[in-house]
PDB file of N, CA, C and O in Angstrom:
ATOM      1  N   MET A   1      39.999  49.089  88.540  1.00  0.00           N
ATOM      2  CA  MET A   1      39.992  48.879  90.096  1.00  0.00           C
ATOM      3  C   MET A   1      39.057  49.072  90.829  1.00  0.00           C
ATOM      4  O   MET A   1      38.383  50.102  90.799  1.00  0.00           O
ATOM      5  N   LYS A   2      38.848  48.011  91.684  1.00  0.00           N
ATOM      6  CA  LYS A   2      37.622  48.552  92.716  1.00  0.00           C
ATOM      7  C   LYS A   2      38.095  49.053  93.740  1.00  0.00           C
ATOM      8  O   LYS A   2      39.279  48.956  94.065  1.00  0.00           O
ATOM      9  N   ALA A   3      36.851  49.902  94.637  1.00  0.00           N
ATOM     10  CA  ALA A   3      37.009  49.841  95.928  1.00  0.00           C
ATOM     11  C   ALA A   3      35.902  49.941  96.644  1.00  0.00           C
ATOM     12  O   ALA A   3      34.860  50.284  96.087  1.00  0.00           O
ATOM     13  N   TYR A   4      35.936  49.671  97.941  1.00  0.00           N
ATOM     14  CA  TYR A   4      34.635  49.322  98.861  1.00  0.00           C
ATOM     15  C   TYR A   4      34.533  50.114  99.654  1.00  0.00           C
ATOM     16  O   TYR A   4      35.548  50.488 100.243  1.00  0.00           O
ATOM     17  N   VAL A   5      33.360  50.626  99.941  1.00  0.00           N
ATOM     18  CA  VAL A   5      33.212  51.344 101.065  1.00  0.00           C
ATOM     19  C   VAL A   5      32.098  50.376 102.242  1.00  0.00           C
ATOM     20  O   VAL A   5      31.005  49.860 102.011  1.00  0.00           O
ATOM     21  N   ALA A   6      32.815  50.407 103.369  1.00  0.00           N
ATOM     22  CA  ALA A   6      31.879  49.524 104.312  1.00  0.00           C
ATOM     23  C   ALA A   6      31.565  50.441 105.406  1.00  0.00           C
ATOM     24  O   ALA A   6      32.341  51.193 105.996  1.00  0.00           O
ATOM     25  N   THR A   7      30.440  50.286 105.570  1.00  0.00           N
ATOM     26  CA  THR A   7      29.389  50.827 106.783  1.00  0.00           C
ATOM     27  C   THR A   7      29.438  50.028 108.081  1.00  0.00           C
ATOM     28  O   THR A   7      28.951  48.898 108.126  1.00  0.00           O
ATOM     29  N   VAL A   8      30.099  50.673 109.282  1.00  0.00           N
ATOM     30  CA  VAL A   8      30.158  49.786 110.254  1.00  0.00           C
ATOM     31  C   VAL A   8      29.628  50.451 111.555  1.00  0.00           C
ATOM     32  O   VAL A   8      29.835  51.650 111.741  1.00  0.00           O
ATOM     33  N   LEU A   9      28.972  49.721 112.429  1.00  0.00           N
ATOM     34  CA  LEU A   9      28.726  50.242 113.742  1.00  0.00           C
ATOM     35  C   LEU A   9      29.687  49.855 114.751  1.00  0.00           C
ATOM     36  O   LEU A   9      30.167  48.724 114.817  1.00  0.00           O
ATOM     37  N   VAL A  10      30.021  51.004 115.698  1.00  0.00           N
ATOM     38  CA  VAL A  10      31.219  50.742 116.559  1.00  0.00           C
ATOM     39  C   VAL A  10      30.420  51.017 117.811  1.00  0.00           C
ATOM     40  O   VAL A  10      29.619  51.951 117.861  1.00  0.00           O
ATOM     41  N   VAL A  11      30.659  50.143 118.888  1.00  0.00           N
ATOM     42  CA  VAL A  11      29.973  50.650 120.140  1.00  0.00           C
ATOM     43  C   VAL A  11      31.227  51.029 121.007  1.00  0.00           C
ATOM     44  O   VAL A  11      32.193  50.270 121.078  1.00  0.00           O
ATOM     45  N   ASP A  12      31.169  52.302 121.700  1.00  0.00           N
ATOM     46  CA  ASP A  12      32.269  52.699 122.449  1.00  0.00           C
ATOM     47  C   ASP A  12      32.495  52.269 123.740  1.00  0.00           C
ATOM     48  O   ASP A  12      32.240  53.068 124.641  1.00  0.00           O
ATOM     49  N   LEU A  13      32.922  51.169 124.021  1.00  0.00           N
ATOM     50  CA  LEU A  13      32.612  50.394 125.320  1.00  0.00           C
ATOM     51  C   LEU A  13      33.656  51.245 126.372  1.00  0.00           C
ATOM     52  O   LEU A  13      33.350  51.400 127.554  1.00  0.00           O
ATOM     53  N   ASP A  14      34.736  51.696 125.883  1.00  0.00           N
ATOM     54  CA  ASP A  14      35.597  52.124 126.543  1.00  0.00           C
ATOM     55  C   ASP A  14      35.777  53.755 126.765  1.00  0.00           C
ATOM     56  O   ASP A  14      36.811  54.282 127.177  1.00  0.00           O
ATOM     57  N   ASP A  15      34.677  54.374 126.443  1.00  0.00           N
ATOM     58  CA  ASP A  15      34.265  55.684 126.331  1.00  0.00           C
ATOM     59  C   ASP A  15      35.347  56.509 125.820  1.00  0.00           C
ATOM     60  O   ASP A  15      35.560  57.616 126.314  1.00  0.00           O
ATOM     61  N   ILE A  16      36.135  55.986 124.739  1.00  0.00           N
ATOM     62  CA  ILE A  16      37.281  56.994 124.136  1.00  0.00           C
ATOM     63  C   ILE A  16      36.869  57.985 123.313  1.00  0.00           C
ATOM     64  O   ILE A  16      37.557  59.002 123.228  1.00  0.00           O
ATOM     65  N   GLY A  17      35.920  57.878 122.723  1.00  0.00           N
ATOM     66  CA  GLY A  17      35.499  59.282 122.185  1.00  0.00           C
ATOM     67  C   GLY A  17      35.268  59.320 120.954  1.00  0.00           C
ATOM     68  O   GLY A  17      35.813  58.292 120.553  1.00  0.00           O
ATOM     69  N   LYS A  18      34.682  59.977 119.817  1.00  0.00           N
ATOM     70  CA  LYS A  18      34.761  59.915 118.317  1.00  0.00           C
ATOM     71  C   LYS A  18      36.129  59.650 117.673  1.00  0.00           C
ATOM     72  O   LYS A  18      36.464  58.741 116.914  1.00  0.00           O
ATOM     73  N   GLU A  19      37.029  60.958 118.306  1.00  0.00           N
ATOM     74  CA  GLU A  19      38.215  60.939 117.565  1.00  0.00           C
ATOM     75  C   GLU A  19      39.060  59.931 117.647  1.00  0.00           C
ATOM     76  O   GLU A  19      39.798  59.524 116.750  1.00  0.00           O
ATOM     77  N   ASN A  20      38.941  59.473 118.869  1.00  0.00           N
ATOM     78  CA  ASN A  20      40.229  58.288 118.776  1.00  0.00           C
ATOM     79  C   ASN A  20      39.324  56.791 118.432  1.00  0.00           C
ATOM     80  O   ASN A  20      40.003  55.764 118.417  1.00  0.00           O
ATOM     81  N   THR A  21      38.064  56.682 118.205  1.00  0.00           N
ATOM     82  CA  THR A  21      37.514  55.539 117.771  1.00  0.00           C
ATOM     83  C   THR A  21      37.901  55.512 116.092  1.00  0.00           C
ATOM     84  O   THR A  21      38.256  54.491 115.502  1.00  0.00           O
ATOM     85  N   ILE A  22      37.764  56.750 115.515  1.00  0.00           N
ATOM     86  CA  ILE A  22      37.946  56.953 114.239  1.00  0.00           C
ATOM     87  C   ILE A  22      39.597  56.483 114.112  1.00  0.00           C
ATOM     88  O   ILE A  22      39.816  55.555 113.333  1.00  0.00           O
ATOM     89  N   LEU A  23      40.568  56.979 114.718  1.00  0.00           N
ATOM     90  CA  LEU A  23      41.792  56.435 114.869  1.00  0.00           C
ATOM     91  C   LEU A  23      42.001  55.072 115.020  1.00  0.00           C
ATOM     92  O   LEU A  23      42.789  54.560 114.225  1.00  0.00           O
ATOM     93  N   ASN A  24      41.461  54.342 115.881  1.00  0.00           N
ATOM     94  CA  ASN A  24      41.289  52.937 115.885  1.00  0.00           C
ATOM     95  C   ASN A  24      40.918  52.185 114.831  1.00  0.00           C
ATOM     96  O   ASN A  24      41.485  51.145 114.493  1.00  0.00           O
ATOM     97  N   LEU A  25      39.742  52.800 114.161  1.00  0.00           N
ATOM     98  CA  LEU A  25      39.283  52.412 112.793  1.00  0.00           C
ATOM     99  C   LEU A  25      40.140  52.133 111.926  1.00  0.00           C
ATOM    100  O   LEU A  25      40.316  50.977 111.539  1.00  0.00           O
ATOM    101  N   GLU A  26      40.912  53.309 111.419  1.00  0.00           N
ATOM    102  CA  GLU A  26      42.014  53.881 110.588  1.00  0.00           C
ATOM    103  C   GLU A  26      43.286  52.810 110.641  1.00  0.00           C
ATOM    104  O   GLU A  26      43.686  52.261 109.615  1.00  0.00           O
ATOM    105  N   TYR A  27      43.946  52.546 112.100  1.00  0.00           N
ATOM    106  CA  TYR A  27      44.392  51.346 112.408  1.00  0.00           C
ATOM    107  C   TYR A  27      44.178  50.100 112.862  1.00  0.00           C
ATOM    108  O   TYR A  27      45.060  49.376 113.323  1.00  0.00           O
ATOM    109  N   ALA A  28      43.001  49.808 112.746  1.00  0.00           N
ATOM    110  CA  ALA A  28      42.344  48.624 112.923  1.00  0.00           C
ATOM    111  C   ALA A  28      43.148  47.836 114.219  1.00  0.00           C
ATOM    112  O   ALA A  28      43.839  46.818 114.242  1.00  0.00           O
ATOM    113  N   ARG A  29      42.722  48.807 115.295  1.00  0.00           N
ATOM    114  CA  ARG A  29      43.387  48.087 116.475  1.00  0.00           C
ATOM    115  C   ARG A  29      42.500  48.470 117.668  1.00  0.00           C
ATOM    116  O   ARG A  29      41.862  49.522 117.691  1.00  0.00           O
ATOM    117  N   GLY A  30      42.492  47.665 118.547  1.00  0.00           N
ATOM    118  CA  GLY A  30      41.746  48.108 119.878  1.00  0.00           C
ATOM    119  C   GLY A  30      40.621  48.152 119.920  1.00  0.00           C
ATOM    120  O   GLY A  30      40.198  48.667 120.955  1.00  0.00           O
ATOM    121  N   LEU A  31      39.511  47.661 118.869  1.00  0.00           N
ATOM    122  CA  LEU A  31      38.024  47.731 118.782  1.00  0.00           C
ATOM    123  C   LEU A  31      37.587  46.515 119.584  1.00  0.00           C
ATOM    124  O   LEU A  31      38.213  45.502 119.275  1.00  0.00           O
ATOM    125  N   GLU A  32      36.812  46.380 120.388  1.00  0.00           N
ATOM    126  CA  GLU A  32      36.455  45.179 120.985  1.00  0.00           C
ATOM    127  C   GLU A  32      34.955  45.080 120.496  1.00  0.00           C
ATOM    128  O   GLU A  32      34.314  44.148 120.981  1.00  0.00           O
ATOM    129  N   TRP A  33      34.368  45.833 119.688  1.00  0.00           N
ATOM    130  CA  TRP A  33      33.165  45.221 119.105  1.00  0.00           C
ATOM    131  C   TRP A  33      32.769  46.228 117.997  1.00  0.00           C
ATOM    132  O   TRP A  33      32.450  47.412 118.107  1.00  0.00           O
ATOM    133  N   VAL A  34      32.875  45.452 116.914  1.00  0.00           N
ATOM    134  CA  VAL A  34      32.686  46.197 115.297  1.00  0.00           C
ATOM    135  C   VAL A  34      31.923  45.398 114.654  1.00  0.00           C
ATOM    136  O   VAL A  34      32.356  44.291 114.333  1.00  0.00           O
ATOM    137  N   ASN A  35      30.418  45.855 114.279  1.00  0.00           N
ATOM    138  CA  ASN A  35      29.697  45.192 113.081  1.00  0.00           C
ATOM    139  C   ASN A  35      29.762  45.809 111.641  1.00  0.00           C
ATOM    140  O   ASN A  35      29.383  46.956 111.403  1.00  0.00           O
ATOM    141  N   ALA A  36      30.237  45.018 110.770  1.00  0.00           N
ATOM    142  CA  ALA A  36      29.861  45.675 109.522  1.00  0.00           C
ATOM    143  C   ALA A  36      28.383  45.499 109.055  1.00  0.00           C
ATOM    144  O   ALA A  36      27.801  44.414 109.047  1.00  0.00           O
ATOM    145  N   LEU A  37      27.805  46.772 108.641  1.00  0.00           N
ATOM    146  CA  LEU A  37      26.375  46.882 108.289  1.00  0.00           C
ATOM    147  C   LEU A  37      26.228  46.626 106.833  1.00  0.00           C
ATOM    148  O   LEU A  37      25.224  46.055 106.407  1.00  0.00           O
ATOM    149  N   GLY A  38      27.226  47.042 106.020  1.00  0.00           N
ATOM    150  CA  GLY A  38      27.222  46.755 104.454  1.00  0.00           C
ATOM    151  C   GLY A  38      28.403  47.329 103.836  1.00  0.00           C
ATOM    152  O   GLY A  38      29.054  48.300 104.220  1.00  0.00           O
ATOM    153  N   VAL A  39      28.559  46.691 102.964  1.00  0.00           N
ATOM    154  CA  VAL A  39      29.629  47.177 101.962  1.00  0.00           C
ATOM    155  C   VAL A  39      29.326  47.365 100.491  1.00  0.00           C
ATOM    156  O   VAL A  39      28.736  46.559  99.772  1.00  0.00           O
ATOM    157  N   GLU A  40      29.830  48.584 100.135  1.00  0.00           N
ATOM    158  CA  GLU A  40      29.514  48.997  98.655  1.00  0.00           C
ATOM    159  C   GLU A  40      30.324  48.834  97.676  1.00  0.00           C
ATOM    160  O   GLU A  40      31.307  49.551  97.860  1.00  0.00           O
ATOM    161  N   GLU A  41      30.412  48.125  96.534  1.00  0.00           N
ATOM    162  CA  GLU A  41      31.392  48.396  95.925  1.00  0.00           C
ATOM    163  C   GLU A  41      31.244  49.299  94.370  1.00  0.00           C
ATOM    164  O   GLU A  41      30.252  49.326  93.642  1.00  0.00           O
ATOM    165  N   TYR A  42      32.523  49.973  94.169  1.00  0.00           N
ATOM    166  CA  TYR A  42      32.677  50.843  92.913  1.00  0.00           C
ATOM    167  C   TYR A  42      33.735  50.943  92.404  1.00  0.00           C
ATOM    168  O   TYR A  42      34.811  51.011  92.997  1.00  0.00           O
ATOM    169  N   GLU A  43      33.479  50.971  90.756  1.00  0.00           N
ATOM    170  CA  GLU A  43      34.567  51.139  90.072  1.00  0.00           C
ATOM    171  C   GLU A  43      35.373  52.415  89.915  1.00  0.00           C
ATOM    172  O   GLU A  43      34.789  53.431  89.538  1.00  0.00           O
ATOM    173  N   ILE A  44      36.540  52.436  90.151  1.00  0.00           N
ATOM    174  CA  ILE A  44      37.222  53.608  90.244  1.00  0.00           C
ATOM    175  C   ILE A  44      38.464  53.909  89.329  1.00  0.00           C
ATOM    176  O   ILE A  44      39.361  54.680  89.667  1.00  0.00           O
ATOM    177  N   GLY A  45      38.429  53.234  88.148  1.00  0.00           N
ATOM    178  CA  GLY A  45      39.270  53.521  87.387  1.00  0.00           C
ATOM    179  C   GLY A  45      40.710  52.982  87.672  1.00  0.00           C
ATOM    180  O   GLY A  45      40.850  52.120  88.539  1.00  0.00           O
ATOM    181  N   GLU A  46      41.861  53.492  86.926  1.00  0.00           N
ATOM    182  CA  GLU A  46      43.314  53.075  87.139  1.00  0.00           C
ATOM    183  C   GLU A  46      43.567  53.975  88.543  1.00  0.00           C
ATOM    184  O   GLU A  46      43.020  55.017  88.905  1.00  0.00           O
ATOM    185  N   TRP A  47      44.525  53.228  89.137  1.00  0.00           N
ATOM    186  CA  TRP A  47      44.974  53.987  90.355  1.00  0.00           C
ATOM    187  C   TRP A  47      46.191  54.823  90.229  1.00  0.00           C
ATOM    188  O   TRP A  47      47.213  54.213  89.915  1.00  0.00           O
ATOM    189  N   ARG A  48      46.259  55.800  90.369  1.00  0.00           N
ATOM    190  CA  ARG A  48      47.545  56.658  89.754  1.00  0.00           C
ATOM    191  C   ARG A  48      47.613  57.278  91.101  1.00  0.00           C
ATOM    192  O   ARG A  48      46.890  56.999  92.057  1.00  0.00           O
ATOM    193  N   LYS A  49      48.922  58.472  91.044  1.00  0.00           N
ATOM    194  CA  LYS A  49      49.357  59.399  91.683  1.00  0.00           C
ATOM    195  C   LYS A  49      48.480  60.541  92.299  1.00  0.00           C
ATOM    196  O   LYS A  49      48.552  60.977  93.448  1.00  0.00           O
ATOM    197  N   GLU A  50      47.540  60.980  91.180  1.00  0.00           N
ATOM    198  CA  GLU A  50      46.817  62.008  91.401  1.00  0.00           C
ATOM    199  C   GLU A  50      45.205  61.488  91.516  1.00  0.00           C
ATOM    200  O   GLU A  50      44.268  62.154  91.076  1.00  0.00           O
ATOM    201  N   HIS A  51      45.059  60.207  92.170  1.00  0.00           N
ATOM    202  CA  HIS A  51      43.596  59.656  92.056  1.00  0.00           C
ATOM    203  C   HIS A  51      43.186  60.422  93.180  1.00  0.00           C
ATOM    204  O   HIS A  51      43.952  60.647  94.117  1.00  0.00           O
ATOM    205  N   PRO A  52      41.835  60.897  93.124  1.00  0.00           N
ATOM    206  CA  PRO A  52      41.375  61.428  94.309  1.00  0.00           C
ATOM    207  C   PRO A  52      40.945  60.694  95.534  1.00  0.00           C
ATOM    208  O   PRO A  52      40.664  61.235  96.603  1.00  0.00           O
ATOM    209  N   LEU A  53      40.912  59.150  95.236  1.00  0.00           N
ATOM    210  CA  LEU A  53      40.856  58.577  96.535  1.00  0.00           C
ATOM    211  C   LEU A  53      42.176  58.822  97.762  1.00  0.00           C
ATOM    212  O   LEU A  53      42.106  58.555  98.961  1.00  0.00           O
ATOM    213  N   ARG A  54      43.459  59.466  96.938  1.00  0.00           N
ATOM    214  CA  ARG A  54      44.379  59.052  97.689  1.00  0.00           C
ATOM    215  C   ARG A  54      44.521  60.661  98.743  1.00  0.00           C
ATOM    216  O   ARG A  54      45.343  60.874  99.635  1.00  0.00           O
ATOM    217  N   PHE A  55      43.830  61.243  98.428  1.00  0.00           N
ATOM    218  CA  PHE A  55      43.734  62.576  99.098  1.00  0.00           C
ATOM    219  C   PHE A  55      42.390  63.003 100.088  1.00  0.00           C
ATOM    220  O   PHE A  55      41.285  63.274  99.616  1.00  0.00           O
ATOM    221  N   SER A  56      42.695  63.007 101.480  1.00  0.00           N
ATOM    222  CA  SER A  56      41.567  63.217 102.231  1.00  0.00           C
ATOM    223  C   SER A  56      40.801  64.270 101.930  1.00  0.00           C
ATOM    224  O   SER A  56      39.696  64.229 102.472  1.00  0.00           O
ATOM    225  N   ASP A  57      41.042  65.362 101.136  1.00  0.00           N
ATOM    226  CA  ASP A  57      40.248  66.562 101.164  1.00  0.00           C
ATOM    227  C   ASP A  57      39.281  66.377  99.689  1.00  0.00           C
ATOM    228  O   ASP A  57      38.571  67.212  99.131  1.00  0.00           O
ATOM    229  N   LYS A  58      39.517  65.197  99.388  1.00  0.00           N
ATOM    230  CA  LYS A  58      38.926  64.950  97.783  1.00  0.00           C
ATOM    231  C   LYS A  58      37.988  63.716  97.786  1.00  0.00           C
ATOM    232  O   LYS A  58      37.112  63.442  96.966  1.00  0.00           O
ATOM    233  N   ARG A  59      38.392  62.993  98.959  1.00  0.00           N
ATOM    234  CA  ARG A  59      37.716  61.390  98.993  1.00  0.00           C
ATOM    235  C   ARG A  59      36.114  61.433  98.924  1.00  0.00           C
ATOM    236  O   ARG A  59      35.449  60.717  98.176  1.00  0.00           O
ATOM    237  N   ARG A  60      35.594  62.386  99.821  1.00  0.00           N
ATOM    238  CA  ARG A  60      34.045  62.444 100.047  1.00  0.00           C
ATOM    239  C   ARG A  60      33.491  62.983  98.939  1.00  0.00           C
ATOM    240  O   ARG A  60      32.509  62.313  98.621  1.00  0.00           O
ATOM    241  N   LYS A  61      33.669  63.860  98.234  1.00  0.00           N
ATOM    242  CA  LYS A  61      33.196  64.437  97.034  1.00  0.00           C
ATOM    243  C   LYS A  61      33.661  63.550  95.927  1.00  0.00           C
ATOM    244  O   LYS A  61      33.163  64.014  94.901  1.00  0.00           O
ATOM    245  N   TYR A  62      34.268  62.656  95.683  1.00  0.00           N
ATOM    246  CA  TYR A  62      34.661  61.703  94.784  1.00  0.00           C
ATOM    247  C   TYR A  62      33.790  60.557  94.993  1.00  0.00           C
ATOM    248  O   TYR A  62      33.312  60.027  93.990  1.00  0.00           O
ATOM    249  N   LEU A  63      33.512  60.094  96.147  1.00  0.00           N
ATOM    250  CA  LEU A  63      32.408  59.164  96.272  1.00  0.00           C
ATOM    251  C   LEU A  63      31.294  59.458  96.322  1.00  0.00           C
ATOM    252  O   LEU A  63      30.459  58.557  96.241  1.00  0.00           O
ATOM    253  N   GLU A  64      30.875  60.826  96.474  1.00  0.00           N
ATOM    254  CA  GLU A  64      29.441  61.224  96.149  1.00  0.00           C
ATOM    255  C   GLU A  64      29.305  60.956  94.914  1.00  0.00           C
ATOM    256  O   GLU A  64      28.290  60.318  94.636  1.00  0.00           O
ATOM    257  N   LYS A  65      30.099  61.273  93.944  1.00  0.00           N
ATOM    258  CA  LYS A  65      30.075  61.308  92.499  1.00  0.00           C
ATOM    259  C   LYS A  65      30.036  60.005  91.965  1.00  0.00           C
ATOM    260  O   LYS A  65      29.655  59.874  90.802  1.00  0.00           O
ATOM    261  N   LEU A  66      30.427  58.844  92.741  1.00  0.00           N
ATOM    262  CA  LEU A  66      30.426  57.348  92.375  1.00  0.00           C
ATOM    263  C   LEU A  66      28.907  56.948  92.768  1.00  0.00           C
ATOM    264  O   LEU A  66      28.228  56.338  91.943  1.00  0.00           O
ATOM    265  N   LYS A  67      28.508  57.211  93.724  1.00  0.00           N
ATOM    266  CA  LYS A  67      27.223  56.863  94.191  1.00  0.00           C
ATOM    267  C   LYS A  67      26.136  57.612  93.247  1.00  0.00           C
ATOM    268  O   LYS A  67      25.261  56.949  92.690  1.00  0.00           O
ATOM    269  N   ASN A  68      26.196  58.565  93.140  1.00  0.00           N
ATOM    270  CA  ASN A  68      25.054  59.296  91.938  1.00  0.00           C
ATOM    271  C   ASN A  68      25.075  58.702  90.438  1.00  0.00           C
ATOM    272  O   ASN A  68      24.219  58.872  89.570  1.00  0.00           O
ATOM    273  N   LYS A  69      26.386  57.893  90.348  1.00  0.00           N
ATOM    274  CA  LYS A  69      26.577  57.541  89.093  1.00  0.00           C
ATOM    275  C   LYS A  69      25.601  56.116  88.980  1.00  0.00           C
ATOM    276  O   LYS A  69      24.959  55.825  87.971  1.00  0.00           O
ATOM    277  N   GLN A  70      25.637  55.320  90.214  1.00  0.00           N
ATOM    278  CA  GLN A  70      24.993  54.043  90.232  1.00  0.00           C
ATOM    279  C   GLN A  70      23.253  53.983  89.956  1.00  0.00           C
ATOM    280  O   GLN A  70      22.663  52.903  89.964  1.00  0.00           O
TER     281      GLN A  70
END
């Protein structure tokens, strides 16, 4: 299975702050200006209940391992 990591630029036109901007990105709503700066593709193996990408506390470390393999 593949996973894609997108790097985006968001201009906070409404001055909603970092936390609200992140929430808007997660729910894909209310963003007036977003630009994709790049997308990275990774092979993540089989998707299963215990996959590290399913857990917010494990995601970053797992992605770092994937990046280091390339």
